[in-house]
mmCIF file of the N, C-alpha and C atoms, coordinates in Angstrom:
data_MODEL
# 
_entry.id   MODEL 
# 
loop_
_atom_site.group_PDB 
_atom_site.id 
_atom_site.type_symbol 
_atom_site.label_atom_id 
_atom_site.label_alt_id 
_atom_site.label_comp_id 
_atom_site.label_asym_id 
_atom_site.label_entity_id 
_atom_site.label_seq_id 
_atom_site.pdbx_PDB_ins_code 
_atom_site.Cartn_x 
_atom_site.Cartn_y 
_atom_site.Cartn_z 
_atom_site.occupancy 
_atom_site.B_iso_or_equiv 
_atom_site.pdbx_formal_charge 
_atom_site.auth_seq_id 
_atom_site.auth_comp_id 
_atom_site.auth_asym_id 
_atom_site.auth_atom_id 
_atom_site.pdbx_PDB_model_num 
ATOM 1   N N  . UNK A 1 1  ? 6.766  -10.879 -32.467 1.00 0.00 ? 1  UNK A N  1 
ATOM 2   C CA . UNK A 1 1  ? 8.128  -10.571 -32.119 1.00 0.00 ? 1  UNK A CA 1 
ATOM 3   C C  . UNK A 1 1  ? 8.146  -9.250  -31.341 1.00 0.00 ? 1  UNK A C  1 
ATOM 4   N N  . UNK A 1 2  ? 8.967  -9.179  -30.346 1.00 0.00 ? 2  UNK A N  1 
ATOM 5   C CA . UNK A 1 2  ? 9.046  -7.984  -29.528 1.00 0.00 ? 2  UNK A CA 1 
ATOM 6   C C  . UNK A 1 2  ? 9.741  -6.863  -30.289 1.00 0.00 ? 2  UNK A C  1 
ATOM 7   N N  . UNK A 1 3  ? 9.351  -5.650  -29.963 1.00 0.00 ? 3  UNK A N  1 
ATOM 8   C CA . UNK A 1 3  ? 9.932  -4.494  -30.636 1.00 0.00 ? 3  UNK A CA 1 
ATOM 9   C C  . UNK A 1 3  ? 11.434 -4.406  -30.386 1.00 0.00 ? 3  UNK A C  1 
ATOM 10  N N  . UNK A 1 4  ? 11.859 -4.782  -29.177 1.00 0.00 ? 4  UNK A N  1 
ATOM 11  C CA . UNK A 1 4  ? 13.299 -4.729  -28.885 1.00 0.00 ? 4  UNK A CA 1 
ATOM 12  C C  . UNK A 1 4  ? 14.078 -5.697  -29.772 1.00 0.00 ? 4  UNK A C  1 
ATOM 13  N N  . UNK A 1 5  ? 13.488 -6.848  -30.072 1.00 0.00 ? 5  UNK A N  1 
ATOM 14  C CA . UNK A 1 5  ? 14.164 -7.809  -30.951 1.00 0.00 ? 5  UNK A CA 1 
ATOM 15  C C  . UNK A 1 5  ? 14.217 -7.291  -32.384 1.00 0.00 ? 5  UNK A C  1 
ATOM 16  N N  . UNK A 1 6  ? 13.158 -6.636  -32.821 1.00 0.00 ? 6  UNK A N  1 
ATOM 17  C CA . UNK A 1 6  ? 13.133 -6.097  -34.184 1.00 0.00 ? 6  UNK A CA 1 
ATOM 18  C C  . UNK A 1 6  ? 14.159 -4.982  -34.321 1.00 0.00 ? 6  UNK A C  1 
ATOM 19  N N  . UNK A 1 7  ? 14.192 -4.084  -33.335 1.00 0.00 ? 7  UNK A N  1 
ATOM 20  C CA . UNK A 1 7  ? 15.170 -2.993  -33.378 1.00 0.00 ? 7  UNK A CA 1 
ATOM 21  C C  . UNK A 1 7  ? 16.585 -3.549  -33.290 1.00 0.00 ? 7  UNK A C  1 
ATOM 22  N N  . UNK A 1 8  ? 16.797 -4.529  -32.408 1.00 0.00 ? 8  UNK A N  1 
ATOM 23  C CA . UNK A 1 8  ? 18.115 -5.146  -32.286 1.00 0.00 ? 8  UNK A CA 1 
ATOM 24  C C  . UNK A 1 8  ? 18.542 -5.824  -33.569 1.00 0.00 ? 8  UNK A C  1 
ATOM 25  N N  . UNK A 1 9  ? 17.596 -6.495  -34.230 1.00 0.00 ? 9  UNK A N  1 
ATOM 26  C CA . UNK A 1 9  ? 17.916 -7.151  -35.495 1.00 0.00 ? 9  UNK A CA 1 
ATOM 27  C C  . UNK A 1 9  ? 18.278 -6.128  -36.566 1.00 0.00 ? 9  UNK A C  1 
ATOM 28  N N  . UNK A 1 10 ? 17.550 -5.020  -36.602 1.00 0.00 ? 10 UNK A N  1 
ATOM 29  C CA . UNK A 1 10 ? 17.840 -3.989  -37.608 1.00 0.00 ? 10 UNK A CA 1 
ATOM 30  C C  . UNK A 1 10 ? 19.212 -3.362  -37.361 1.00 0.00 ? 10 UNK A C  1 
ATOM 31  N N  . UNK A 1 11 ? 19.506 -3.064  -36.112 1.00 0.00 ? 11 UNK A N  1 
ATOM 32  C CA . UNK A 1 11 ? 20.803 -2.460  -35.797 1.00 0.00 ? 11 UNK A CA 1 
ATOM 33  C C  . UNK A 1 11 ? 21.939 -3.451  -36.055 1.00 0.00 ? 11 UNK A C  1 
ATOM 34  N N  . UNK A 1 12 ? 21.760 -4.701  -35.620 1.00 0.00 ? 12 UNK A N  1 
ATOM 35  C CA . UNK A 1 12 ? 22.785 -5.715  -35.847 1.00 0.00 ? 12 UNK A CA 1 
ATOM 36  C C  . UNK A 1 12 ? 23.028 -5.962  -37.319 1.00 0.00 ? 12 UNK A C  1 
ATOM 37  N N  . UNK A 1 13 ? 21.958 -5.967  -38.097 1.00 0.00 ? 13 UNK A N  1 
ATOM 38  C CA . UNK A 1 13 ? 22.087 -6.160  -39.541 1.00 0.00 ? 13 UNK A CA 1 
ATOM 39  C C  . UNK A 1 13 ? 22.836 -5.000  -40.176 1.00 0.00 ? 13 UNK A C  1 
ATOM 40  N N  . UNK A 1 14 ? 22.530 -3.779  -39.743 1.00 0.00 ? 14 UNK A N  1 
ATOM 41  C CA . UNK A 1 14 ? 23.209 -2.602  -40.312 1.00 0.00 ? 14 UNK A CA 1 
ATOM 42  C C  . UNK A 1 14 ? 24.689 -2.594  -39.953 1.00 0.00 ? 14 UNK A C  1 
ATOM 43  N N  . UNK A 1 15 ? 24.990 -2.934  -38.713 1.00 0.00 ? 15 UNK A N  1 
ATOM 44  C CA . UNK A 1 15 ? 26.399 -2.947  -38.289 1.00 0.00 ? 15 UNK A CA 1 
ATOM 45  C C  . UNK A 1 15 ? 27.162 -4.038  -39.022 1.00 0.00 ? 15 UNK A C  1 
ATOM 46  N N  . UNK A 1 16 ? 26.563 -5.222  -39.127 1.00 0.00 ? 16 UNK A N  1 
ATOM 47  C CA . UNK A 1 16 ? 27.249 -6.328  -39.791 1.00 0.00 ? 16 UNK A CA 1 
ATOM 48  C C  . UNK A 1 16 ? 27.351 -6.097  -41.293 1.00 0.00 ? 16 UNK A C  1 
ATOM 49  N N  . UNK A 1 17 ? 26.384 -5.423  -41.866 1.00 0.00 ? 17 UNK A N  1 
ATOM 50  C CA . UNK A 1 17 ? 26.410 -5.167  -43.303 1.00 0.00 ? 17 UNK A CA 1 
ATOM 51  C C  . UNK A 1 17 ? 27.392 -4.082  -43.696 1.00 0.00 ? 17 UNK A C  1 
ATOM 52  N N  . UNK A 1 18 ? 27.833 -3.284  -42.742 1.00 0.00 ? 18 UNK A N  1 
ATOM 53  C CA . UNK A 1 18 ? 28.739 -2.175  -43.053 1.00 0.00 ? 18 UNK A CA 1 
ATOM 54  C C  . UNK A 1 18 ? 30.104 -2.669  -43.515 1.00 0.00 ? 18 UNK A C  1 
ATOM 55  N N  . UNK A 1 19 ? 30.550 -3.825  -43.005 1.00 0.00 ? 19 UNK A N  1 
ATOM 56  C CA . UNK A 1 19 ? 31.877 -4.301  -43.410 1.00 0.00 ? 19 UNK A CA 1 
ATOM 57  C C  . UNK A 1 19 ? 31.841 -5.011  -44.756 1.00 0.00 ? 19 UNK A C  1 
ATOM 58  N N  . UNK A 1 20 ? 30.702 -5.536  -45.177 1.00 0.00 ? 20 UNK A N  1 
ATOM 59  C CA . UNK A 1 20 ? 30.546 -6.114  -46.500 1.00 0.00 ? 20 UNK A CA 1 
ATOM 60  C C  . UNK A 1 20 ? 31.164 -7.478  -46.694 1.00 0.00 ? 20 UNK A C  1 
ATOM 61  N N  . UNK A 1 21 ? 31.624 -8.132  -45.628 1.00 0.00 ? 21 UNK A N  1 
ATOM 62  C CA . UNK A 1 21 ? 32.263 -9.437  -45.771 1.00 0.00 ? 21 UNK A CA 1 
ATOM 63  C C  . UNK A 1 21 ? 31.273 -10.556 -46.072 1.00 0.00 ? 21 UNK A C  1 
ATOM 64  N N  . UNK A 1 22 ? 30.143 -10.545 -45.403 1.00 0.00 ? 22 UNK A N  1 
ATOM 65  C CA . UNK A 1 22 ? 29.183 -11.630 -45.575 1.00 0.00 ? 22 UNK A CA 1 
ATOM 66  C C  . UNK A 1 22 ? 27.768 -11.065 -45.507 1.00 0.00 ? 22 UNK A C  1 
ATOM 67  N N  . UNK A 1 23 ? 26.794 -11.963 -45.437 1.00 0.00 ? 23 UNK A N  1 
ATOM 68  C CA . UNK A 1 23 ? 25.407 -11.505 -45.385 1.00 0.00 ? 23 UNK A CA 1 
ATOM 69  C C  . UNK A 1 23 ? 25.112 -10.861 -44.041 1.00 0.00 ? 23 UNK A C  1 
ATOM 70  N N  . UNK A 1 24 ? 24.025 -10.133 -44.005 1.00 0.00 ? 24 UNK A N  1 
ATOM 71  C CA . UNK A 1 24 ? 23.650 -9.434  -42.778 1.00 0.00 ? 24 UNK A CA 1 
ATOM 72  C C  . UNK A 1 24 ? 22.791 -10.298 -41.860 1.00 0.00 ? 24 UNK A C  1 
ATOM 73  N N  . UNK A 1 25 ? 22.546 -11.546 -42.258 1.00 0.00 ? 25 UNK A N  1 
ATOM 74  C CA . UNK A 1 25 ? 21.676 -12.410 -41.467 1.00 0.00 ? 25 UNK A CA 1 
ATOM 75  C C  . UNK A 1 25 ? 22.270 -12.710 -40.096 1.00 0.00 ? 25 UNK A C  1 
ATOM 76  N N  . UNK A 1 26 ? 23.553 -13.001 -40.016 1.00 0.00 ? 26 UNK A N  1 
ATOM 77  C CA . UNK A 1 26 ? 24.131 -13.309 -38.704 1.00 0.00 ? 26 UNK A CA 1 
ATOM 78  C C  . UNK A 1 26 ? 24.137 -12.082 -37.796 1.00 0.00 ? 26 UNK A C  1 
ATOM 79  N N  . UNK A 1 27 ? 24.300 -10.905 -38.360 1.00 0.00 ? 27 UNK A N  1 
ATOM 80  C CA . UNK A 1 27 ? 24.203 -9.683  -37.562 1.00 0.00 ? 27 UNK A CA 1 
ATOM 81  C C  . UNK A 1 27 ? 22.795 -9.450  -37.059 1.00 0.00 ? 27 UNK A C  1 
ATOM 82  N N  . UNK A 1 28 ? 21.809 -9.762  -37.901 1.00 0.00 ? 28 UNK A N  1 
ATOM 83  C CA . UNK A 1 28 ? 20.414 -9.614  -37.494 1.00 0.00 ? 28 UNK A CA 1 
ATOM 84  C C  . UNK A 1 28 ? 20.072 -10.593 -36.383 1.00 0.00 ? 28 UNK A C  1 
ATOM 85  N N  . UNK A 1 29 ? 20.547 -11.829 -36.504 1.00 0.00 ? 29 UNK A N  1 
ATOM 86  C CA . UNK A 1 29 ? 20.296 -12.811 -35.450 1.00 0.00 ? 29 UNK A CA 1 
ATOM 87  C C  . UNK A 1 29 ? 20.969 -12.402 -34.145 1.00 0.00 ? 29 UNK A C  1 
ATOM 88  N N  . UNK A 1 30 ? 22.203 -11.950 -34.236 1.00 0.00 ? 30 UNK A N  1 
ATOM 89  C CA . UNK A 1 30 ? 22.904 -11.492 -33.037 1.00 0.00 ? 30 UNK A CA 1 
ATOM 90  C C  . UNK A 1 30 ? 22.215 -10.304 -32.397 1.00 0.00 ? 30 UNK A C  1 
ATOM 91  N N  . UNK A 1 31 ? 21.738 -9.374  -33.206 1.00 0.00 ? 31 UNK A N  1 
ATOM 92  C CA . UNK A 1 31 ? 21.021 -8.215  -32.689 1.00 0.00 ? 31 UNK A CA 1 
ATOM 93  C C  . UNK A 1 31 ? 19.712 -8.598  -32.029 1.00 0.00 ? 31 UNK A C  1 
ATOM 94  N N  . UNK A 1 32 ? 19.009 -9.559  -32.616 1.00 0.00 ? 32 UNK A N  1 
ATOM 95  C CA . UNK A 1 32 ? 17.751 -10.007 -32.017 1.00 0.00 ? 32 UNK A CA 1 
ATOM 96  C C  . UNK A 1 32 ? 18.004 -10.690 -30.680 1.00 0.00 ? 32 UNK A C  1 
ATOM 97  N N  . UNK A 1 33 ? 19.031 -11.511 -30.613 1.00 0.00 ? 33 UNK A N  1 
ATOM 98  C CA . UNK A 1 33 ? 19.379 -12.174 -29.348 1.00 0.00 ? 33 UNK A CA 1 
ATOM 99  C C  . UNK A 1 33 ? 19.781 -11.137 -28.308 1.00 0.00 ? 33 UNK A C  1 
ATOM 100 N N  . UNK A 1 34 ? 20.562 -10.148 -28.724 1.00 0.00 ? 34 UNK A N  1 
ATOM 101 C CA . UNK A 1 34 ? 20.959 -9.089  -27.798 1.00 0.00 ? 34 UNK A CA 1 
ATOM 102 C C  . UNK A 1 34 ? 19.739 -8.313  -27.309 1.00 0.00 ? 34 UNK A C  1 
ATOM 103 N N  . UNK A 1 35 ? 18.788 -8.055  -28.193 1.00 0.00 ? 35 UNK A N  1 
ATOM 104 C CA . UNK A 1 35 ? 17.563 -7.365  -27.798 1.00 0.00 ? 35 UNK A CA 1 
ATOM 105 C C  . UNK A 1 35 ? 16.781 -8.149  -26.755 1.00 0.00 ? 35 UNK A C  1 
ATOM 106 N N  . UNK A 1 36 ? 16.648 -9.458  -26.969 1.00 0.00 ? 36 UNK A N  1 
ATOM 107 C CA . UNK A 1 36 ? 15.959 -10.302 -25.985 1.00 0.00 ? 36 UNK A CA 1 
ATOM 108 C C  . UNK A 1 36 ? 16.726 -10.337 -24.665 1.00 0.00 ? 36 UNK A C  1 
ATOM 109 N N  . UNK A 1 37 ? 18.047 -10.435 -24.732 1.00 0.00 ? 37 UNK A N  1 
ATOM 110 C CA . UNK A 1 37 ? 18.853 -10.501 -23.506 1.00 0.00 ? 37 UNK A CA 1 
ATOM 111 C C  . UNK A 1 37 ? 18.746 -9.203  -22.707 1.00 0.00 ? 37 UNK A C  1 
ATOM 112 N N  . UNK A 1 38 ? 18.807 -8.087  -23.398 1.00 0.00 ? 38 UNK A N  1 
ATOM 113 C CA . UNK A 1 38 ? 18.685 -6.800  -22.705 1.00 0.00 ? 38 UNK A CA 1 
ATOM 114 C C  . UNK A 1 38 ? 17.313 -6.671  -22.074 1.00 0.00 ? 38 UNK A C  1 
ATOM 115 N N  . UNK A 1 39 ? 16.302 -7.092  -22.804 1.00 0.00 ? 39 UNK A N  1 
ATOM 116 C CA . UNK A 1 39 ? 14.935 -7.009  -22.270 1.00 0.00 ? 39 UNK A CA 1 
ATOM 117 C C  . UNK A 1 39 ? 14.768 -7.911  -21.047 1.00 0.00 ? 39 UNK A C  1 
ATOM 118 N N  . UNK A 1 40 ? 15.423 -9.053  -21.021 1.00 0.00 ? 40 UNK A N  1 
ATOM 119 C CA . UNK A 1 40 ? 15.302 -9.974  -19.889 1.00 0.00 ? 40 UNK A CA 1 
ATOM 120 C C  . UNK A 1 40 ? 16.163 -9.550  -18.710 1.00 0.00 ? 40 UNK A C  1 
ATOM 121 N N  . UNK A 1 41 ? 17.340 -8.984  -18.967 1.00 0.00 ? 41 UNK A N  1 
ATOM 122 C CA . UNK A 1 41 ? 18.267 -8.651  -17.891 1.00 0.00 ? 41 UNK A CA 1 
ATOM 123 C C  . UNK A 1 41 ? 18.005 -7.292  -17.241 1.00 0.00 ? 41 UNK A C  1 
ATOM 124 N N  . UNK A 1 42 ? 17.347 -6.390  -17.943 1.00 0.00 ? 42 UNK A N  1 
ATOM 125 C CA . UNK A 1 42 ? 17.133 -5.050  -17.409 1.00 0.00 ? 42 UNK A CA 1 
ATOM 126 C C  . UNK A 1 42 ? 16.389 -5.053  -16.075 1.00 0.00 ? 42 UNK A C  1 
ATOM 127 N N  . UNK A 1 43 ? 15.276 -5.772  -15.916 1.00 0.00 ? 43 UNK A N  1 
ATOM 128 C CA . UNK A 1 43 ? 14.604 -5.762  -14.605 1.00 0.00 ? 43 UNK A CA 1 
ATOM 129 C C  . UNK A 1 43 ? 15.475 -6.336  -13.487 1.00 0.00 ? 43 UNK A C  1 
ATOM 130 N N  . UNK A 1 44 ? 16.248 -7.369  -13.789 1.00 0.00 ? 44 UNK A N  1 
ATOM 131 C CA . UNK A 1 44 ? 17.116 -7.945  -12.762 1.00 0.00 ? 44 UNK A CA 1 
ATOM 132 C C  . UNK A 1 44 ? 18.213 -6.965  -12.360 1.00 0.00 ? 44 UNK A C  1 
ATOM 133 N N  . UNK A 1 45 ? 18.804 -6.302  -13.338 1.00 0.00 ? 45 UNK A N  1 
ATOM 134 C CA . UNK A 1 45 ? 19.864 -5.345  -13.036 1.00 0.00 ? 45 UNK A CA 1 
ATOM 135 C C  . UNK A 1 45 ? 19.330 -4.144  -12.255 1.00 0.00 ? 45 UNK A C  1 
ATOM 136 N N  . UNK A 1 46 ? 18.149 -3.660  -12.617 1.00 0.00 ? 46 UNK A N  1 
ATOM 137 C CA . UNK A 1 46 ? 17.562 -2.542  -11.886 1.00 0.00 ? 46 UNK A CA 1 
ATOM 138 C C  . UNK A 1 46 ? 17.212 -2.931  -10.456 1.00 0.00 ? 46 UNK A C  1 
ATOM 139 N N  . UNK A 1 47 ? 16.712 -4.144  -10.261 1.00 0.00 ? 47 UNK A N  1 
ATOM 140 C CA . UNK A 1 47 ? 16.398 -4.613  -8.916  1.00 0.00 ? 47 UNK A CA 1 
ATOM 141 C C  . UNK A 1 47 ? 17.666 -4.741  -8.087  1.00 0.00 ? 47 UNK A C  1 
ATOM 142 N N  . UNK A 1 48 ? 18.716 -5.288  -8.663  1.00 0.00 ? 48 UNK A N  1 
ATOM 143 C CA . UNK A 1 48 ? 19.983 -5.429  -7.952  1.00 0.00 ? 48 UNK A CA 1 
ATOM 144 C C  . UNK A 1 48 ? 20.545 -4.061  -7.580  1.00 0.00 ? 48 UNK A C  1 
ATOM 145 N N  . UNK A 1 49 ? 20.515 -3.119  -8.535  1.00 0.00 ? 49 UNK A N  1 
ATOM 146 C CA . UNK A 1 49 ? 21.055 -1.785  -8.275  1.00 0.00 ? 49 UNK A CA 1 
ATOM 147 C C  . UNK A 1 49 ? 20.266 -1.068  -7.187  1.00 0.00 ? 49 UNK A C  1 
ATOM 148 N N  . UNK A 1 50 ? 18.953 -1.205  -7.205  1.00 0.00 ? 50 UNK A N  1 
ATOM 149 C CA . UNK A 1 50 ? 18.126 -0.579  -6.173  1.00 0.00 ? 50 UNK A CA 1 
ATOM 150 C C  . UNK A 1 50 ? 18.435 -1.167  -4.808  1.00 0.00 ? 50 UNK A C  1 
ATOM 151 N N  . UNK A 1 51 ? 18.535 -2.473  -4.722  1.00 0.00 ? 51 UNK A N  1 
ATOM 152 C CA . UNK A 1 51 ? 18.869 -3.126  -3.455  1.00 0.00 ? 51 UNK A CA 1 
ATOM 153 C C  . UNK A 1 51 ? 20.233 -2.711  -2.948  1.00 0.00 ? 51 UNK A C  1 
ATOM 154 N N  . UNK A 1 52 ? 21.200 -2.633  -3.850  1.00 0.00 ? 52 UNK A N  1 
ATOM 155 C CA . UNK A 1 52 ? 22.545 -2.219  -3.440  1.00 0.00 ? 52 UNK A CA 1 
ATOM 156 C C  . UNK A 1 52 ? 22.536 -0.797  -2.913  1.00 0.00 ? 52 UNK A C  1 
ATOM 157 N N  . UNK A 1 53 ? 21.827 0.098   -3.603  1.00 0.00 ? 53 UNK A N  1 
ATOM 158 C CA . UNK A 1 53 ? 21.767 1.487   -3.163  1.00 0.00 ? 53 UNK A CA 1 
ATOM 159 C C  . UNK A 1 53 ? 21.083 1.614   -1.801  1.00 0.00 ? 53 UNK A C  1 
ATOM 160 N N  . UNK A 1 54 ? 20.031 0.840   -1.570  1.00 0.00 ? 54 UNK A N  1 
ATOM 161 C CA . UNK A 1 54 ? 19.346 0.875   -0.280  1.00 0.00 ? 54 UNK A CA 1 
ATOM 162 C C  . UNK A 1 54 ? 20.279 0.386   0.818   1.00 0.00 ? 54 UNK A C  1 
ATOM 163 N N  . UNK A 1 55 ? 20.938 -0.734  0.606   1.00 0.00 ? 55 UNK A N  1 
ATOM 164 C CA . UNK A 1 55 ? 21.852 -1.258  1.624   1.00 0.00 ? 55 UNK A CA 1 
ATOM 165 C C  . UNK A 1 55 ? 23.028 -0.312  1.853   1.00 0.00 ? 55 UNK A C  1 
ATOM 166 N N  . UNK A 1 56 ? 23.537 0.280   0.797   1.00 0.00 ? 56 UNK A N  1 
ATOM 167 C CA . UNK A 1 56 ? 24.642 1.236   0.920   1.00 0.00 ? 56 UNK A CA 1 
ATOM 168 C C  . UNK A 1 56 ? 24.186 2.461   1.708   1.00 0.00 ? 56 UNK A C  1 
ATOM 169 N N  . UNK A 1 57 ? 22.971 2.936   1.429   1.00 0.00 ? 57 UNK A N  1 
ATOM 170 C CA . UNK A 1 57 ? 22.425 4.083   2.146   1.00 0.00 ? 57 UNK A CA 1 
ATOM 171 C C  . UNK A 1 57 ? 22.191 3.783   3.608   1.00 0.00 ? 57 UNK A C  1 
ATOM 172 N N  . UNK A 1 58 ? 21.717 2.566   3.919   1.00 0.00 ? 58 UNK A N  1 
ATOM 173 C CA . UNK A 1 58 ? 21.516 2.167   5.314   1.00 0.00 ? 58 UNK A CA 1 
ATOM 174 C C  . UNK A 1 58 ? 22.855 2.123   6.037   1.00 0.00 ? 58 UNK A C  1 
ATOM 175 N N  . UNK A 1 59 ? 23.872 1.601   5.391   1.00 0.00 ? 59 UNK A N  1 
ATOM 176 C CA . UNK A 1 59 ? 25.204 1.558   5.995   1.00 0.00 ? 59 UNK A CA 1 
ATOM 177 C C  . UNK A 1 59 ? 25.755 2.946   6.269   1.00 0.00 ? 59 UNK A C  1 
ATOM 178 N N  . UNK A 1 60 ? 25.581 3.861   5.298   1.00 0.00 ? 60 UNK A N  1 
ATOM 179 C CA . UNK A 1 60 ? 26.046 5.239   5.486   1.00 0.00 ? 60 UNK A CA 1 
ATOM 180 C C  . UNK A 1 60 ? 25.279 5.917   6.618   1.00 0.00 ? 60 UNK A C  1 
ATOM 181 N N  . UNK A 1 61 ? 23.966 5.689   6.685   1.00 0.00 ? 61 UNK A N  1 
ATOM 182 C CA . UNK A 1 61 ? 23.162 6.293   7.750   1.00 0.00 ? 61 UNK A CA 1 
ATOM 183 C C  . UNK A 1 61 ? 23.575 5.748   9.112   1.00 0.00 ? 61 UNK A C  1 
ATOM 184 N N  . UNK A 1 62 ? 23.815 4.451   9.187   1.00 0.00 ? 62 UNK A N  1 
ATOM 185 C CA . UNK A 1 62 ? 24.260 3.848   10.446  1.00 0.00 ? 62 UNK A CA 1 
ATOM 186 C C  . UNK A 1 62 ? 25.592 4.434   10.880  1.00 0.00 ? 62 UNK A C  1 
ATOM 187 N N  . UNK A 1 63 ? 26.512 4.578   9.945   1.00 0.00 ? 63 UNK A N  1 
ATOM 188 C CA . UNK A 1 63 ? 27.814 5.165   10.266  1.00 0.00 ? 63 UNK A CA 1 
ATOM 189 C C  . UNK A 1 63 ? 27.666 6.609   10.746  1.00 0.00 ? 63 UNK A C  1 
ATOM 190 N N  . UNK A 1 64 ? 26.768 7.358   10.118  1.00 0.00 ? 64 UNK A N  1 
ATOM 191 C CA . UNK A 1 64 ? 26.568 8.750   10.514  1.00 0.00 ? 64 UNK A CA 1 
ATOM 192 C C  . UNK A 1 64 ? 25.938 8.852   11.900  1.00 0.00 ? 64 UNK A C  1 
ATOM 193 N N  . UNK A 1 65 ? 25.035 7.938   12.225  1.00 0.00 ? 65 UNK A N  1 
ATOM 194 C CA . UNK A 1 65 ? 24.359 7.978   13.524  1.00 0.00 ? 65 UNK A CA 1 
ATOM 195 C C  . UNK A 1 65 ? 25.296 7.563   14.639  1.00 0.00 ? 65 UNK A C  1 
ATOM 196 N N  . UNK A 1 66 ? 26.046 6.492   14.426  1.00 0.00 ? 66 UNK A N  1 
ATOM 197 C CA . UNK A 1 66 ? 26.877 5.928   15.488  1.00 0.00 ? 66 UNK A CA 1 
ATOM 198 C C  . UNK A 1 66 ? 28.322 6.413   15.451  1.00 0.00 ? 66 UNK A C  1 
ATOM 199 N N  . UNK A 1 67 ? 28.628 7.397   14.631  1.00 0.00 ? 67 UNK A N  1 
ATOM 200 C CA . UNK A 1 67 ? 29.992 7.899   14.520  1.00 0.00 ? 67 UNK A CA 1 
ATOM 201 C C  . UNK A 1 67 ? 30.415 8.573   15.821  1.00 0.00 ? 67 UNK A C  1 
ATOM 202 N N  . UNK A 1 68 ? 31.567 8.197   16.297  1.00 0.00 ? 68 UNK A N  1 
ATOM 203 C CA . UNK A 1 68 ? 32.113 8.831   17.502  1.00 0.00 ? 68 UNK A CA 1 
ATOM 204 C C  . UNK A 1 68 ? 31.655 8.204   18.805  1.00 0.00 ? 68 UNK A C  1 
ATOM 205 N N  . UNK A 1 69 ? 30.693 7.315   18.763  1.00 0.00 ? 69 UNK A N  1 
ATOM 206 C CA . UNK A 1 69 ? 30.232 6.672   19.983  1.00 0.00 ? 69 UNK A CA 1 
ATOM 207 C C  . UNK A 1 69 ? 31.093 5.446   20.253  1.00 0.00 ? 69 UNK A C  1 
ATOM 208 N N  . UNK A 1 70 ? 31.503 5.234   21.490  1.00 0.00 ? 70 UNK A N  1 
ATOM 209 C CA . UNK A 1 70 ? 32.349 4.059   21.782  1.00 0.00 ? 70 UNK A CA 1 
ATOM 210 C C  . UNK A 1 70 ? 31.564 2.769   21.608  1.00 0.00 ? 70 UNK A C  1 
ATOM 211 N N  . UNK A 1 71 ? 32.266 1.762   21.139  1.00 0.00 ? 71 UNK A N  1 
ATOM 212 C CA . UNK A 1 71 ? 31.648 0.452   20.975  1.00 0.00 ? 71 UNK A CA 1 
ATOM 213 C C  . UNK A 1 71 ? 31.556 -0.216  22.341  1.00 0.00 ? 71 UNK A C  1 
ATOM 214 N N  . UNK A 1 72 ? 30.472 -0.922  22.605  1.00 0.00 ? 72 UNK A N  1 
ATOM 215 C CA . UNK A 1 72 ? 30.352 -1.596  23.899  1.00 0.00 ? 72 UNK A CA 1 
ATOM 216 C C  . UNK A 1 72 ? 31.361 -2.751  23.987  1.00 0.00 ? 72 UNK A C  1 
ATOM 217 N N  . UNK A 1 73 ? 31.875 -2.974  25.200  1.00 0.00 ? 73 UNK A N  1 
ATOM 218 C CA . UNK A 1 73 ? 32.843 -4.042  25.423  1.00 0.00 ? 73 UNK A CA 1 
ATOM 219 C C  . UNK A 1 73 ? 32.141 -5.383  25.383  1.00 0.00 ? 73 UNK A C  1 
ATOM 220 N N  . UNK A 1 74 ? 32.785 -6.338  24.759  1.00 0.00 ? 74 UNK A N  1 
ATOM 221 C CA . UNK A 1 74 ? 32.227 -7.693  24.714  1.00 0.00 ? 74 UNK A CA 1 
ATOM 222 C C  . UNK A 1 74 ? 32.896 -8.529  25.791  1.00 0.00 ? 74 UNK A C  1 
ATOM 223 N N  . UNK A 1 75 ? 32.143 -9.457  26.299  1.00 0.00 ? 75 UNK A N  1 
ATOM 224 C CA . UNK A 1 75 ? 32.790 -10.385 27.184  1.00 0.00 ? 75 UNK A CA 1 
ATOM 225 C C  . UNK A 1 75 ? 32.116 -10.593 28.421  1.00 0.00 ? 75 UNK A C  1 
# 
């Protein structure tokens, strides 16, 4: 089992056990699933954020370079 799932299960169990309504098993399962989901989604989110920042930076650089220059006429 991955460490993130174990930590997620422990945290989920503690949070679910704090209210005292039912067993902590469903909180542990939810925490383990959340741990796996975070572990799987983190690389995708970081890749998306890096790509967005690069494209945003390219757009800002293009605007800074071509600012004030007239656009060529089409036609």
